[in-house]
N, C-alpha and C positions, 0 to 999 in steps of 0.2 A: 536081647535086643529084638524089638518088634520088626516084622518085615511085611511088605506087601502094600498094595493100594497106591503105589508111587510109580510114575513113568518119567524116565529121564532121556534126554537126547544123547545120541552117539554118532560117530562116523568112523570111517575106515582108518583114519590117521590117529585115533585116540582110544585104542582098545584097552591098553593096560590102565590108563587113567580112568576109563569108564568102569572097569572092574572095582577099583578102589572106592570111587565115589558111590557106586551102586551098593556096595557093602555098607558104607557109612550111612547112607540115606535109607537103606532097606528097600531098595527099588526091586520090583518084580517084573517090570516091563521097560523095554527100550524102544526108542523111536528115531527115525531119521528126520531131518528138517529140509525144507526147501533149499536146494543147492548143495546138499551133502549126499554121501553114498554110505549105506550100511556096510559094516565089516563082513568079510567072507564067513567068519565064524560067529556071526551075530547070535545064533541060537544058544551059544554057550554063555552069553552074557546075562540072560534073564529068562523067566518062564514064558513071557510073552514078547513077541516082536511086532511092533507097529511099523508098517511101511506106507509111506505117503504115495497116494495115487491121484493123478490128475486125469479127469475124464475128457476135458475139452482143450487141453494144451499139453505141450511136451513132445508131440510128434510133428515137427516142422515139415517133414517130407510129405505127410498126408495133407497138411494145410496148404503147402505149395502146389500140390497136385489138384486141389479143389479150392482155389482162392474165392470162388463165388459163394462158398459155404462158411465164410467167416461170420463172426458175430457183428451185429449192428446196434446202433443207438441213434435216437433222435436228439439233435442238439440245436440250440438257438444261436444264431449269429449275434455279434454285438449290435446294439441298437444304433440305428442311423436316422438322422433327421434330414429330410429332403429340403433343400433350399431352392429347388426348381422342379420342373416336371420330370427330369431324368435323375435317377438315383442308382448308383452302383454300390453294391454291398459285397465286400470280400468275406466269404463264408468262414474261412479258417482263421481269421484274425483272432488272436487270443488263445488258440488251441495248439497242442503239441503235435506237430506233424509226424513225429515218430510213433505216436500212439494211434492216431486216427487219420483217415482221409475221407473226403466226401465220396459218397456212392453216386457217381455221375451216371451210372447205368440205370439207376432207379429214381430219377428225378420226379417221376410221376407221384412218388410218395411225399415229395417236398411241399412246403406251404409257405407262402409269404403273408405276413400279417401286418395290417395297418393298426398299430397299437393305439394310436390316437382315436381312431374311429371304432376300434374293436371289431374289425372286419377282415375276412380273408380276401386277399387280392388275387384276381384271376389272370391278369395280363402281366407276365414277366418272362424272362428268358434266362437260362443257365448257360454260362460260358465256362466250359471246363478248362480251356487254354489259360485264361486269366484268373480262374478260380473265383468267379464272381457271379452274382445274380443281378440282372439289370431290369429296372422298372422304367418304362418310357412315359407313363402317365401318372406319375406320383403327384400327391397333393402337397404343395409347398408347406413346410414346417409341420408336417405330420411325421410321426415316428414309425419306422418300419423295422421288422426283423425277418430273417429267413429261418424257418424250421427245416433243417436239412437232415437227411439220413446219412450216417457216417459209418464206414467200415472200421472195425477195431483191428488194428494190424500188429499190436503188441500188447500182451496181457498186462493190465494195470498193476497187479500185485508184483509182477516181476520188475516193473519200473520202480516200484517202492523199494524192492530189495537192491536194485542197482544203486539207488540213491543212499540207502541206509548202510549196505554192506559192501559197497564198492565192487559189485559184480562186473565181470567182463565176459561172461559166457554168452552163448548164442541167445538172441532175443526170441522168446517164445511167441509163436503165432497161435491163433485160436480157430476152432471149427465148431459149428453149431449142429447139434443132433436134430434140429427141426427139419434139416434136409435129409432125404432118404439115404443117400450114400454114407453120410457121417453117422446116421442112426444105426446102420448095420455095422459100420466099422467099430464104433465104441464097444459094442457087445462082443465082437470077434476079438478085439484087442484085450478086453477084460479077461476073457477065458485064457488067452495065450499068456498074459501077464501072470495070472494066478498059477498056471502050471510052471512058469519059469521062475517062480519065487516060492519054493517049498518051505523055506525057513520062516516065512511070514505067517503069523497067526491072525493078525488083525489088519485088514485093509483100511487105511486111514484116508478116506476120501476128502480131498482138499479143493473144492468140495464137489459139486456136481456140474450143472450145465450153464448157469448164468451168474456172472459176477455182479455184486452190488455196484451201484453207480460210483465210479472213481475215475474222474477225468482230470487230465493235467493241462496246465497252461503252456504258453509258448516258451517259457523258461524251464520247463520240466518240473514245475512245482504243482502241488495239488490245487486244482481250480474248483472242483465240485465233488463233494463227498456225501453220499447218502447210503448208510449201511442197510437201508430197507429198499433202495431204489430198484425198480423193475425196468429201468430204461435200457439196460444192455441186453434185453431179451427180444428186441423188436426187429428181427429179420423179416424180409418179405415172406418167407415160408410160414413164419408164425402168424403174420398178419392175414395171409390168405386162409390159413386153417381156422383162425379166429372167426373170420367172416362166415365161413361155411358152418361153423358150430353155432354162432350167435345170431346170424342173419342180418348183420349190419357191418358196415366198414368203419374202421377207426381212422381218424385223421392224425396228422403229425402233431397238431396242437393238443390232441388228447394226451400226448406224452410230454410235450414241451411245457404245457400248462403255464404260459406266460413267463417262462424262465424259472418256475418253481419245481418243475419236473415231478409233480405229485409226491413231494416229500411228505413224511408222516405227520408234519404239523398242519398240512392242508386237509381240509375235510374232503374225504375221497368222493369223487363223483361216481354215479352209477356205472358209467362206462369204464372207469378205471377199476372199480370193484369187479366188474365182469372180466376184465383182462387179468387181474390178479388171480381170480378163480380159475380161469383158463390155463394160465401158466402153472399154477400149483398142481392142477390135475394132470397136466402134461408131464411136468417134472417128476412128480411122485410116481407116476406109472413107469417112466424111464428108469428111475432109481430102483424100482422093484425088479426090473429086468436085469439090472446089474447086481443087486444083492442076491438074487437067485443064483447067478453064476458064481458069486463068491461063496455062497453056502454049499453049492454043489462041489466046490473044490476044498471043502472042509475048513473054511476060514470064517472069521467074523467080519462084519461090515460096520465101520465106525464113520460117523459124519462129523467133520469139523464145522462148527457153527461160525462160518466166516468165509471170506473169499467168494467162491461161486455158489453161495447158499440160496440165492433167490429162487423162490418157488418151492423150496423144501422147508416151508414154514413149520417149525416144530409144534406150534399150537393151531395150525391150520386144519381144515376138515379132511384133507387127504393124507396127512403125514402118517397115519396109522397103516396106510397101504404100502409104505416103503420097504418094510421088512428089515429095517436097520436093527442092529444089536446094541449099538452104543452111540453116544454123542459126546464130543469134547468141544470145549470153547474156552476163550480167554476170560480170565477173571479180573475185572477192574475194581470190584468191591462187592458189597452184599447184594446189590441189585442183580449183577450178573451171576452170582452164585445161585440165587433163587430162580433166575431165568433158566439156568441149566438144570438145577436139581429137581425142578418140577415138571420137566419134559416127560410126556407120557409115551407109552408104547415101546420103550427100549429097556434093555436089561440092566445097563449101567450108564452112569453119567460122570464125566471127568472134567475137572477144571484145570486149565493151564494158568499157572500163577506168574506174576511179575516179580522181578524184571525179566525180559527176554535176555538170553545170553548173546547179546549183539555188541559189536564194537562201539556203538554209540553210548553204551553204559559201562562196559567192562574194558576200561583202559587204565593205565597207570595213574595212581593218585585218586581214583574215584571209588575205592572199595567202600568207604563209609556211606557214600551216597547210594550205592547198590544195596547195602544192608538196610539203610533207611527206607528205600523203596519197597524192599521185601517185607519189612516190619509193618509198614503202612498198609500194604496190600493184604497181608495176613490178618491184621487186627480188624480191618473193616469187613473182610470176608468171613472171619470166624463167627461174628454175631449171627450171620445168616446160616452158617453151617450148623450152629446150635439148634436152629429152628427146623431146617430141612437139609440134612447132610448130603454132600456129594458122595459118590461111591469111590471116587479116586481123585487124586490130584497129580499134577506133573509140571514140567518145565519145558521150555523150547529154546532153540538157538544152538550155539556152539559150546558144548560142555568144556572144551579145552580153554575157552576164555574165562569161564567162571572158576575153573580149577586152580587158577593162579592166585586166587584170593582165599586164604585159609579161613579168615573171619567169616566171610560170606558162606563158604561151604559148610562150616560148622553150624552156622545159624540155620541154614536150610535143613540140616539134620535134625535140629530141635523142632522145627516146624513140622517136619514129616512125622516125628514121634508124637507130637501133640495132635496132629490130624488123626492118626490111627487111634489114639486114646479117645478122642471125641467120637470117632466112628464106632468104637467098641461100646462106649457108654450110651451114646444117643441112638446110634444105629437106626433100627427100624421102629424105635419107640416114638410114638407121636407126642409132641410136647403139649402141655396145657396151654389153652388159649382163653383169654378172659372175654373175648368177643370176636365177632366176624365183621370185617370191614370190606367194602367193595369200592374199588377205584372206578369212577365213571368217566368214560371218554368215548369218542366215535369208534375206536377200534375194538374195544372190549377184549374178549378172551384171546383173539388171534395174536395180539401183541402183549401178552402177559409179561410183566416185568420189563417191558421195552419202551415205556413211555419216556418222552423227553430225551431221546438219544439222537445223535447226529452221526458221529463216527464212533459207534460202539459206546463205551462209557467214558468219553472224554469230557473235560470241563469246558463249558461255554458260558460266557457271562450272562447270556439271556435265559439260561435254563437251570443253572445250578440251584437257584432258589426254589425250583420246583422238583428237580430230580432228588433233592434232599428228602422230600416226603417219602419217596420209594425207598431210599437208602435207610431211612429211619424204620420204615415198616418191615424191611427185610430181616431185622433182628428183634422185633418187638413180639410180645406174647399175644399175637392176634392172628386169626386166620385171614388170609388176604385173597380176594378174588378180583377179577377185572370184568366189568360189565359195560355194555354198549347202551346207547339210547334205544335201540331196538329191544333190548332186554327190559328196559324200563317200560316201554310201551306194552310189552307182553305181560308185565306184572313182576314186581320185585319179589325175589325169593324171601320166604317168611323168616328164615334164619339169619338174614343179614341185619346187623345192628346199626351200622354206620355206613354212610356213603360219603366218599371224598371226591370233590371235583377240583382239579388243579390245572392252572395254565393261564396263558394270555387270552384275551378276548378274540373271538373268531377263529381260533385254532381248533384243530381236531381234538385237542386235549381238554380245552374248556368246553367246546361243543358248538359254538357259533349258532347257526341257523336252527339247530335242534331246539334252542330255547325259545323259538317262536311257536313251537308246537303246543297247543293247549293240552293235549294228552300227557305230554311230558311234565308240564308244569303242575297240572292238577293231580296227577299220580303221585308226584313227589311231595306236594303239599299235604295231601291226605296221609301219606306214609309217615312223614315226620310228625304230623299232629297226633297220630295214633300212638306215638311213643318211641320214635327212633331218632337217630342223630344225623345231621348233615353238616359236613365241614367243607368250607371253600378256601382255596389258597390262590392268591394273585387276583385274577379277574374271573372268578367262578360265575357260572350261569349268565355271563355277559353277552348281550346281543342288542344292538341298537334297534329301536322300534319307533316308527312314526306315530304309532297309536298311544305310546306311553312314554312319559318323561324319565322313567327308570331305566338304568343301564343293566344292573344286576336283576335278572328276571325273577330271581327268588330272594330279592332284598328283604321281603317280609320274613323269610325263614332265617337268613343270615344276620339280619339286624343292621346291615350296613348297605350303602350304595356308593357309587363313584360319581363325584361331581365333575361334569363335563362342560360346565358353564351355563347349562340350561336352567338350573334350579338355584342360582345364586341369590335370587330374591327371597327364597325361603330361609328364614332364620333357623340356625341350628345351635341348640344350647347344650347338647349332650357331649361334653368335652372333658369330663373329669374321670380319671381312671380309678377303678375299684380293686380291692383284693378279691381273689377268687380261688376256688379249688384248682383251676387249671394252672395257675401261676405259683402255687405253694412251693415248688422246688426251684423257682427262679432265683439265681444268685447273680446280681448285676444286671446289665442290659441284655435284652434278647436280641439275637442276631437274625434279622429278617432278610439278609442278603441284599439283593437289589431293591427289595421292598416294593411298595406301590404307593403312588401319590394320589392325593385328593379323595381319599376314602373318608366318608363321614358316617356317623352312627345315627340310626333312627331313634325316636324319642325314648322308647322303653328298653333299649339295648343296654347291657352292661359293658361299658368300655373297660378293657383290661390294660391297654397300653395305647398311648397316643403321643405323637410327636408334635410339639407346638413351637413354632418359630419365635425366637426372642425379639423379632421385629414387631410382634403384635401383643398388646397388653389388654386385649378385650376378653370378654367371657362369652362371646357368641361368634359363630362363623369363623372359628380358627381351628387349627390342628388337623392332623392326618391320622386317622385311626389305624393302628397296626395289628391289634388283637381285640376281638370282641366276642361276647357270648350272649345268646338270645334264647329265651324260653318261647316255645311255639306249641301251644296245646300241651299234650303230654310229652312232646318231644323237644329237641333243642338244636339250635344252629350255632356254629362257631366260624368266625372269620379270622384268617391269618394272612398277613401281607406277603409273606414269603418264608420259606423254611429250609435253608441250607442244612446239610447234615452236620450235626455235632451231637455229643452225648447229651448236652443240655436240651437241644431241640428235639431229640428223640423222646426224652422224658416229657417235654411240653406236649408233643403230639399224643403220647400215650394218655396223658391226663385229659387232653381235649377229647379224645375218642371215648374214654370211660365216662367223662361228664356228659357228653352229648347223648350217650346211650342210657344215661340214668343209672349207672352201675358204680357209683362212688364207693360203695361198701366192698366192692370186689378188688379195689386197688391193692391193698396190703395182704394179698394172698399169693404165695410163690413170687415174692417181691423183694428187691434190694433197694434200700432207701437212697443210697448215694447214686446220683445220675451217671457217674463214671463207671458204675458197675451195673450188671443186669443179671437176672435170674431166669433160668429155664427149669421147668419141672416136667418130669416124665412119669405120668400116673401109672403106666404099665409096669415100670420097674421100681417106682417109688424113689427115684433118684432126683436130686437137685444139683444143678450146676450154677455156681455163682462165679461170674466172669468179670475180671478187672480189664476194662477196655483201655486203660491208660498205661503209660510207661513209668508210673510212679506207684509207690505203696498207697493203698487206700484202706479205709475202715468204713464199715457200713452196718446197718441193722438189717438182718435177714429175717423175712417172715415166711413161715412154711404155709402150706395150702390151707391150714386152719387158722392162720393169723398169729401163730405163736412166734414171738420175737427172740432173736439172739444176736449178740454182737459178733462181728466177723472182721478179721484183718486179712488183707490180701497183698501178696507181693506184686510187683509190677508185672502186668500181663498175665497174671495167674488165673487158672480155672480151678476152683475148689469144688470137689464133688462131695455131696452129703447124702 
């Protein structure tokens, strides 16, 4: 039996059970979980012992001694309409009083906004006794909000655990290292903790200084979630230090952002980018001071990519300064595998698989659902692991809950063995890539594999049609990069074959105002015309312009535009779909997810799929284009209305990329014909892996790197190595 590369949870009440499962799964590391305690003899259970460590929560005595050093966040009150000159706004309405309280001692940081006029209001008073802000000279029927600074008095992740796991333990307060007392305390405590835990090999930081934005409503339910949110790092100490370093003062509205809180779908303002850079530099320097202490005590430092991870951006410019040995994160699918497996400057990367061993999943009668969740998680992640393997995998939660379900436990054992087999075969060998593709958005490299996320890799109706593009890319035989509009302005790397632009109009992912830049437009037009590919999904290159009736600024490249009512007088005759290289593997209807309405094709574009209402029997000005291909000089453009992840859509995207790059002859090399199967080839070892991504037997034609064909039959979920 193989052993190693597996981490499992344990606690002091489940020692013997841990030993049995550890042997079955071949685990070589054990870890504790939030709310559990490691056994006294934990070093006897595995080669490595991970111990959870909280930098800014867990010591309520310190927090109570220094209440002024708690974390803060800027929040917006509910919107209020003035029906007279006096307006009273209750600032905490809609918020969870157990999590936050207004910082009445720092009202100088607050701001009242006339949302109707778009102006900051100067004359107002704050009434702590009644918890309100009062305007005496409001403009009738204008809408107003209060941007108020709030203290965080209960850690939001612990609130989540209270709700999910029915906790009743002491509520954890927080403390901010931006204040000098706490800054010294966390280093002193780090050293003391390391010396008090000689059994610990790996300090699993969960995580560092600032929690991603997670705010609860008055009913104790999640109100606002942004896995990338910097809002909970805004203490007065941070704001003062920012002003000293950057030479200007930030406003409350710089953070509240009209109630959008600078979420990653917003095009980041220069001021917010400055603040992000400031926080990253500060956090990474503090992390280094902690990892130095960990190393001095003979231990490794591991970062959990979650909870208080803000500022420790793994693709940010300062991450290399942290001195971290490892990163671990939750795996939601192929996208999060690649997000983890490509993180630079660490020795190893670990993925924590689903389901969590929590009572919301592991209860009597739910074993089949738990196994189904595991299988779905593993099958979607495995595609990405074939392209860029994780170094380790693991699970979290309460092992005693999962241990009650034999079917689940045995299935995990199979997954662990398969992961080790893939690691041994694929390991450090770089897979063959048919081309290089770059995903273009406002964030570029800093948010590699993080596009279109809200709360990690959760499903949202408005984004699954876009996130599916990344999920497909995570397991396809292409090298994937993430570039920004600044990268385009500087010049596109010569080895990039295809650029993909994905998202809704005016978002950071589509690009918004960047498409008003002549430099961006002309650079991309020239680049495509010289022989490259450009693929747009949703509302790519979209930006309204008073100078031009077109909405898609690169409609000439994509071959389509969106009708917004301004060009209805122009007759449109290109409404008939054609057969094409891109759609050769399509069987049945294509799934565009939420799709896109009112897309029409330009005159010379090849329409590949179009939806025409049965209400219209005309041959002009009807239909909504869903898929189109367009020749552009020596290059090519492709438009897709939406692309949720599926095996069929992954194949469609592969064909679209290959066609747009003019590499049709390269398709049937290291290739499997059945879309439910995929092939990875590792030139360094000469090995091929043919993978069945379905839960049924499949047959396929396998092509080696020279194009030689062979018939192959695969069992359900099988990986065949050749």
